[in-house]
C-alpha positions as CSV (number, residue, x, y, z in Angstrom):
1,M,-15.5,53.3,-85.4
2,K,-17.6,51.5,-82.8
3,K,-16.6,47.9,-82.2
4,K,-19.4,45.3,-82.2
5,L,-19.7,43.3,-79.0
6,E,-19.1,39.7,-79.7
7,W,-21.4,36.9,-78.5
8,K,-18.5,35.1,-76.7
9,W,-18.3,38.0,-74.3
10,I,-21.9,37.6,-73.3
11,V,-22.8,33.9,-73.6
12,F,-19.8,32.3,-72.0
13,P,-19.7,34.5,-69.0
14,L,-23.2,33.3,-68.3
15,I,-21.7,29.8,-67.8
16,A,-19.4,31.3,-65.1
17,L,-22.3,33.1,-63.5
18,L,-24.4,29.9,-63.5
19,A,-21.6,27.8,-62.1
20,A,-20.9,30.4,-59.3
21,A,-24.7,30.6,-58.5
22,L,-25.1,26.8,-58.4
23,D,-22.1,26.6,-56.1
24,L,-23.4,29.3,-53.7
25,I,-26.9,28.0,-53.7
26,T,-25.8,24.4,-52.8
27,K,-23.6,25.8,-50.1
28,Q,-26.5,27.7,-48.6
29,I,-28.7,24.6,-48.7
30,V,-26.0,22.6,-46.9
31,V,-25.6,25.2,-44.2
32,S,-29.3,25.3,-43.6
33,T,-29.9,21.6,-43.6
34,L,-26.8,19.6,-42.6
35,P,-25.2,19.5,-39.1
36,P,-21.5,20.1,-39.2
37,H,-19.1,17.1,-39.4
38,Q,-21.9,14.5,-39.3
39,P,-21.9,12.5,-42.5
40,V,-25.3,11.8,-44.1
41,E,-25.3,8.9,-46.5
42,F,-26.7,9.6,-50.0
43,I,-25.6,6.6,-52.0
44,G,-24.5,4.3,-49.1
45,V,-21.1,4.9,-47.8
46,F,-19.8,5.6,-51.3
47,W,-21.4,9.1,-51.5
48,R,-22.1,11.1,-48.4
49,W,-22.9,14.7,-47.6
50,T,-20.6,16.0,-44.9
51,F,-20.6,19.7,-44.1
52,I,-17.2,21.1,-43.2
53,R,-15.6,24.5,-43.3
54,N,-12.3,24.5,-45.2
55,T,-10.0,27.3,-44.1
56,G,-7.3,26.1,-46.5
57,V,-7.1,25.8,-50.3
58,V,-7.9,22.8,-52.6
59,F,-8.2,19.5,-50.7
60,G,-7.7,21.3,-47.4
61,I,-4.0,22.2,-48.0
62,L,-2.9,24.9,-45.5
63,S,-6.0,24.3,-43.3
64,G,-3.7,23.7,-40.3
65,L,-1.8,26.9,-40.8
66,D,-3.0,29.5,-38.4
67,A,-1.6,32.8,-39.7
68,S,-3.2,36.2,-39.7
69,W,-2.1,36.7,-43.3
70,K,-3.6,33.5,-44.7
71,P,-7.2,34.8,-45.5
72,A,-5.8,37.8,-47.5
73,M,-3.2,35.5,-49.2
74,L,-5.9,33.0,-50.3
75,V,-8.2,35.8,-51.6
76,A,-5.3,37.4,-53.5
77,T,-4.3,34.0,-55.0
78,N,-7.8,33.4,-56.1
79,L,-7.9,36.8,-57.7
80,V,-4.7,36.1,-59.6
81,V,-6.2,32.8,-60.9
82,M,-9.2,34.7,-62.1
83,A,-7.0,37.3,-63.9
84,V,-5.1,34.5,-65.6
85,V,-8.4,32.9,-66.7
86,V,-9.5,36.2,-68.2
87,L,-6.2,36.6,-70.0
88,F,-6.4,33.1,-71.5
89,Y,-10.1,33.7,-72.4
90,K,-9.1,36.9,-74.3
91,N,-6.3,35.1,-76.1
92,L,-7.6,31.6,-76.4
93,S,-7.7,31.6,-80.2
94,R,-3.9,31.8,-80.2
95,Y,-3.6,28.5,-78.4
96,I,-6.5,26.3,-79.3
97,R,-7.8,25.5,-82.8
98,D,-10.8,27.4,-84.0
99,G,-14.3,25.9,-84.1
100,K,-15.6,23.4,-81.5
101,P,-12.2,23.1,-79.7
102,E,-12.2,26.8,-79.0
103,I,-15.8,26.8,-77.9
104,W,-15.0,24.0,-75.5
105,G,-11.9,25.9,-74.3
106,R,-14.0,28.9,-73.6
107,T,-16.6,26.8,-71.7
108,A,-13.8,25.2,-69.7
109,L,-12.3,28.6,-68.8
110,M,-15.7,29.8,-67.6
111,M,-16.2,26.7,-65.6
112,I,-12.9,27.4,-63.8
113,M,-14.0,31.1,-63.4
114,G,-17.4,30.1,-62.0
115,G,-15.8,27.7,-59.5
116,A,-13.3,30.3,-58.4
117,V,-15.9,33.1,-58.1
118,G,-18.2,30.9,-56.0
119,N,-15.3,29.9,-53.7
120,I,-13.9,33.5,-53.3
121,I,-17.4,34.8,-52.4
122,D,-17.7,32.1,-49.9
123,R,-14.3,32.8,-48.4
124,I,-14.9,36.5,-48.2
125,I,-18.3,36.1,-46.6
126,N,-17.5,33.2,-44.3
127,G,-13.7,33.3,-43.9
128,S,-13.7,29.7,-45.2
129,V,-15.1,27.6,-48.0
130,I,-18.0,25.3,-47.3
131,D,-17.3,21.7,-48.5
132,F,-19.8,18.9,-48.4
133,I,-19.4,16.3,-51.2
134,D,-17.8,13.3,-49.5
135,W,-16.8,10.2,-51.6
136,G,-15.1,7.1,-50.6
137,I,-14.9,3.3,-50.7
138,N,-15.6,2.7,-47.0
139,H,-15.5,4.7,-43.8
140,Q,-11.7,4.9,-43.8
141,A,-10.9,5.2,-47.5
142,R,-12.3,8.6,-48.3
143,F,-11.5,11.2,-50.9
144,F,-11.1,14.9,-49.9
145,I,-14.4,16.6,-49.2
146,F,-15.2,19.2,-51.9
147,N,-18.0,21.4,-53.2
148,V,-19.7,22.2,-56.5
149,G,-17.3,25.1,-57.2
150,D,-14.4,22.7,-56.8
151,S,-16.1,20.3,-59.2
152,F,-16.3,23.1,-61.9
153,L,-12.7,24.0,-61.3
154,V,-11.4,20.4,-61.7
155,V,-13.6,19.5,-64.6
156,G,-12.8,22.7,-66.4
157,S,-9.1,22.2,-65.8
158,I,-9.2,18.7,-67.1
159,L,-11.1,19.7,-70.2
160,L,-8.7,22.6,-70.8
161,G,-5.7,20.2,-70.4
162,I,-7.2,17.8,-72.9
163,L,-7.8,20.6,-75.4
164,F,-4.2,21.9,-75.0
165,L,-2.9,18.3,-75.5
166,F,-4.9,17.4,-78.6
167,F,-6.2,20.6,-80.1
168,E,-3.3,23.0,-79.7
169,K,-2.9,25.6,-82.4
170,K,0.5,25.0,-83.9
171,E,2.3,27.7,-85.8
172,P,3.4,26.6,-89.2
173,K,7.1,25.8,-89.2
174,P,9.2,27.8,-91.7
175,D,10.4,25.6,-94.6
176,T,14.1,25.2,-94.0
177,D,14.9,24.4,-97.6
178,K,13.4,27.7,-98.8
179,V,15.2,29.6,-96.1
180,E,18.6,28.0,-97.0
181,S,18.1,28.6,-100.7
182,K,17.6,32.3,-100.2
183,K,21.1,32.6,-98.7
């Protein structure tokens, strides 16, 4: 018997595709319009565009490490994350309540996937990830510079965490009185 293709296997991956495309398009715009390492104020000093190449992982961790194995390790780690996202996506109904929470869970997972895909493509093509969103209070107190893909990763992860905290699908507990009375 032929299994019918479910809409969740078509619609939600489009979210990941859109997130990855938006990430890669914005990075291309940054490369073609901004000079490296020269902040351009967007909303005063609070929000600037600063084009940098991140050779590390999130928030520049491992950027200073100069090892020949680092690029392959970073790509492999990204692929593992993507595999875990696919596994969770496939089995999400076991963990999060049906209905709107599950829909939001699938959306969150595809946001994470889209951000990861955008960053892995960037890393494979450029050997680094292009970051450019630069937030801070003043010239000294700055947050880490990040990109659109990182934003999708973080927002998707926060959303998923909230869903796991408040909409976790709990297995019904066996009634201990009935179990003991059967003995």
